[in-house]
N, C-alpha and C positions, 0 to 999 in steps of 0.2 A: 370053534373059532372065536378068537378074542373080539370083543366089541370095539368098533372104531371110535377114535377120539380125535380131538383137534390138537395136533402137535404144536401149532403156533401159540395157542392159548396156554399150553403147558409151559412152553419155554418162556413166555412173558411172565407167568406167575413165578417161575423159578428165578428169573432175573430180579423181579421185584422183591421177592423174599430175601434173596442174597443181599441186595442193597440195603434193605431195612435192617437186616441182622448186623451188617457192617457198621451202620450208623449207631445202633444200640451198643455194640462193642466199644466203639470210639468214645461214646458218651460215658459208659461205665469206667473205661480206662482213665478218662480225664477226671472224673469224680474221685476215683481212688488216689490219683496223684495229688490232687488238691488236699484230700484228707491226710495223706501221708506227710505232706509238707507242713500242714498246720500242726500236726502232732509233734513235729521236730522244730517248733518255734517259727516256722515259715521263712519267707525271704526277707532279708534285711535291706531296706531302702536307704541308699547313701545320697543325701542331697549334695549339690555342688558347693564347694567352699566359697564363701563370700570374702572378697578382699576388704580388709579392715584397715582404715587409715589410723595413723597415730593420733592420740587424743588432741594434740595441739594443731594437727594439720587440717586445713580448711579445703574442701573440695574445690577444684577450679571452677570459675564462673563459666556458664554456658554462653558462648559467643553467638548472639542472635541478631539477625538482620530482618528487614521487612521489605516487601516489594509492593509498590502502589502504582496503579495505572487507571486512567480514564481515557476514553476514546472519542468522546463527543464534546462539542462546545457547550451543549446544554448541561451536561454533568458538571463541567467546570464552573458554569454560572451558579449552579446550585451548591457549590462548595464541596462536592463529593471528594475531590482530590485532596483538598486541604484537610478535610475531616479524616481521611484515611491516614495521612501523614501524622496528624496530631494524635490520633488514636493509638497507632502502633508505637510512636515515640514514647507516649505516656505509659503504655502497657509494659514496654521493655524496661524503661527506667524505674518503674515502681516494683519490678520483680527483684527480690534480694539476690537471687542466684543467677541473674542474667546480666550480660554485658552488651551494650548497644554497639554494633559494628557500623551500620549505616542504613539509612532509609533509601533504598534504590527507587528511582522514580522515572516513569514515562508518562508525560502529560500530553493528551490529545493524540495518542498513537494507537492504531488498530492492533489487535492481538492475534489476528489470523496467522501471522508469521512473526518470527523473531528478528528478521533482518533489519528492521528499522527501529527496534526497541533497544536503544543504546544502554539504557539503565539496566535492562534485563541481561544484556550481554556482559556488562561490567560485573553484575552480581555473580553470574556463572563463572567468570574468570577468577573472581576473588574466592569463590567456593573451591575451585580447583586448586587454587594456591594455598588452601588450608587456613583461610581467615575466618570461616563461618562454620558453626556447628548446627544451627537451625535457621530456617527461613519461615517467616510469617507472611501470609497473604490473605486478602479478604475472601476470595473464593477461587474455584477452579477457572471460572470465566475470566478472572483477573490475571491468573497465571498464564492463560493462553486459551484460544478457541480452536486450535488445530490439534486433533487427537494424536496425530503422529508426533508433533513437536512436544506436546505435554508429556506423553509417556517416555519419549526419548530423553528429555531433560530430567525427568524424575529418576529414571534408571541410571543416568549418568551421575546424579548426585548421590544415589544410594550405593554406587560402586566405588565411591571415593574412600580413602583410608585416612582418618575415620569417616564413616558415611555422614552425609548431611541430610537431616530430616526436613520435611516441609509440612507446615501446618496450614490447613485450609479452614479458616475460622468459621465461615458460614455453614459449611458442611460438617464441621466438628470432626475432621479427619486429620490424623497425623501420619504422613507417609514416611515409613522408615525403610522400605525395600524388603521387608520380611515376607512379602507375598500375601499377607492377610487382607490388604485393601486393594490389591491389583484389579480385581474384577469391578469393584465399586468405582475406582478411579477411572477405569476405561469407560464404564457406562456414563458417568457424569461428564467425562470429556467429550464423549459422542453427543450428548445432549447439548453441551456448550457449542460444539461445532454446528449442530443442526440449527440452534438458535441464531448463530452468526450468519448462516446461509439464509435463513428466513428474513432476518433484518436486511441483508444485502439485497434480496429480491424485492422487499418492500420499498427500500430506498430507490432502487432502479425504476420500479414502477411509478413512483412519485415523480422522478426526474422526467420520464418519458411523457407523463401526463402534462407536466408543465411545458415540455417542448411542443407537444401537440397544440397547446393553447397559446403558444407564443410568449410565455411569461418566464421561460427558463433563464436564469442568470448564469451565463457561461463565465468561466474563469478568465481573468485578464492578468493573472499574476506575473506572467512572463511575456505579456503582449505589449509591444511598443505602441505608444500613442494613446492608450486608454488606461483609466483606473476607475475604481468604484469608490464613491464617497461613503461617509458613515451611514447614509441611508440605503446603501446598496445600489445607487443609481450609477449608470455608465456615463463617465465624463471624459472628454478629450483633454489630454495633457499637452499644452501648446508646444513646449520645447521638444518633446518626443515626436509630436505631429510634424514638426519641421523636418525631422530625420526621415519620416515615412514619405513625405512629399518629395524630398531629395532623391530617395530611392526610386520612386515611380518616375520622376522627371528624367533621371539618368537613364532609366530603361527606355523611355521614349526617345531619347537622343541616340540610342544605339548601344549603350553600355551593357555588357553581359553581367549576370549575377556575380561572376568571379571578379570582374573589373570593379563593380560597385563595392563588393566586400573589401577588396584591396584598398580602394579609395577611402572608405570609412575607417579602416584600420590605420591607414597613414595619417588621417586627420585626428586620430585619438578619440573617435566617437565609440562609446561602449555599446556592446551588443545587448539585446533584451535580457540575457542572462548575466550581464555585468562584466563580460570578458572584453579584453582589449583587442582581440583578434576576431574578425568576422569570418564566417564561413559562407561559401556560395549557397549552401542549402538554406541557411538562415535568411539570406536575401531573397531567395526564390520562394520560400514559404510566405514571406511578407508580401511579395508581389502577387501571389496566388490566393491570398486570404481575402475572401469576400467581405469580411467584417469591416474592412477599411472603406468600402463604398456604402456601408450602412445596412447591408443584408446580413443574414445569419443562417448558415447551414449547420444544423445541430445533429449530434450523434455521428460524427465522422469516424470516431473510434468508440469502443466500448470495452468494459472489463468482462472478459470471458470467464475467468475463474476467480471466485471471491477469495480464494486462499492466497493467490499470488498478487492480486491487485494490478496485474499487468494489463495495459491497454493495447488492444489490437485494432487494426484497420477494419472498419465495418463493411463487410460484404454480405452479411446475413440478415441484418435487421433494417427496419425503416429508418430513413433520415427525415429530418424536418426542416423545411426551408421557409424563412420569413423575410419577405422583401421590405425594405425601409424599416428595419427593426430598431435602428438607433441612428444617432447623428453620424454623418460620414466625414472622414478625413479627406478621402479622394473622391472626386466626382465619378458618377457611374460610367460616363462616357470614357473617361481616362482609364478606368479600371478595365473596361471591356477591350480597349485598344491594347493595353498591356498584355491581356490574356491572348490576344491575337498574335502579338509580337513573340510572346513566349512559345506559342504553338508553332509559329513559322520557324523560329530558331531551333526548336526541338526536332521538327520533321525535315527542315532544310528546304521546304518549298511552301509557297502560299497559294491558296485557292483564289485569292483576289489580287488584281493588279495593284502595284504600289503607286502611291500618289506623290508627286513632287510638288513643291511649293514654288510658284513664280519662276518656273523654268530653271535658268542657270544661276539665279540668285542664291546666295549662300547665307548660312547662319552658323555661328559657333558659340560655345559656352566657355567662359573664363574658368579655369580649373584652380588657379591659385592667385595670391595677392589680395589687395584690398577689394578688388572687383570680383572676387571668387563667387561663382553662382550666378553672375549676370550673363545675359545673352548679348552677343554683338551681331546686329542685323546689317545686311547689305543696305547701303544708303539708297540704292536704286529701287528698293521695294516700295510699291504703292501702299496706301493705307489699307486697301482691301486684302493685299497679301499679308500684311502684318496682322490684320484681324483674323485671317484664316489660320495663321501660325498659332496665335494665342488660343484659338478655339480647339486646336489639336491637343493643347495642354490643359484644357478645361477651364480657362480663364476668360473673363469678358473681353470682347474684341477691342474695346476702347483702350488706347495706349498712347501716352504722351512721352516721347523721348524713349530713353532706355528704362526698362523696368526689371527689377529682380524678381525671379520666379521661384 
């Protein structure tokens, strides 16, 4: 009887020996083919034909543009923006084979999106129109800090006919769309976006700290009645303050926000945005703004996404309230009464009984003519009733004759 053996081991060895033999055969075959080709003078390598210009013809100049941007006031003060413009202008003009197209500029604009960068948009439009061959910029962070926008715009430029290359001076990269620098560009763009996010979080943290300490300087750029002087102090603007008082007084007299807006538009008073037509929402926002009575409620809105810079109503984070934060235009008592009236008109009912002045005595306000803005009081009013009326408007009770409010 034959001795037993391990069939699995035999099959494994057979397969291993077959594979090894096949590899040896392929290697010998390749060596024989190489030796045979070398014996017959080998393969002839044919390089691509180079286009030669006529001896008198001069190659066309490369049309070069540059893009310069700074995003903060601090950089502008240090001259970063002017230095960028000067550097690229001089570099292009000193290159014998380059022709300056334009130095495209965005001063004091964030790079997280391209929607507000008008200089960048104009440059992209000119590139698509075939006016540019190469774009110079300081770094990827100057070109943009949003990885999606950066890669999208680079690929758009490289897909043009002829393609437009982009040189990032700091990184020493020239992007031509050939794929060699795609991974490096993506990594550097991601780092730029991360840096932008970290800066955004640091800025927001600083703002919230100042809010918590009551030293935050809120914007009054489109706020009627206030402005900031060159020291950053909040100052009342007398002419605009009269408009604010008129709005509050009209509300106390029973006028609706729509009626006040129509009256201001008819009288030619411009809105906080400089428009000739007032909207009821603008009037309502002025009537509900606690800053007119000297208080400050901060972080009513916040920027949720650092890429879009869109402000949303704050329902998630802390708010910060500071009473008597600054000088008031409207007395606190008047402001609170206006809030009550707005609430009553909104709900259609009041929790408190309405108070009448001096029974059947009447008061009206002159709406036009030389006495526009004056009150006409019933002559039967006693001095106490007149004083009570003036108190409801937030003015001293002393009153001699007619008084313009």
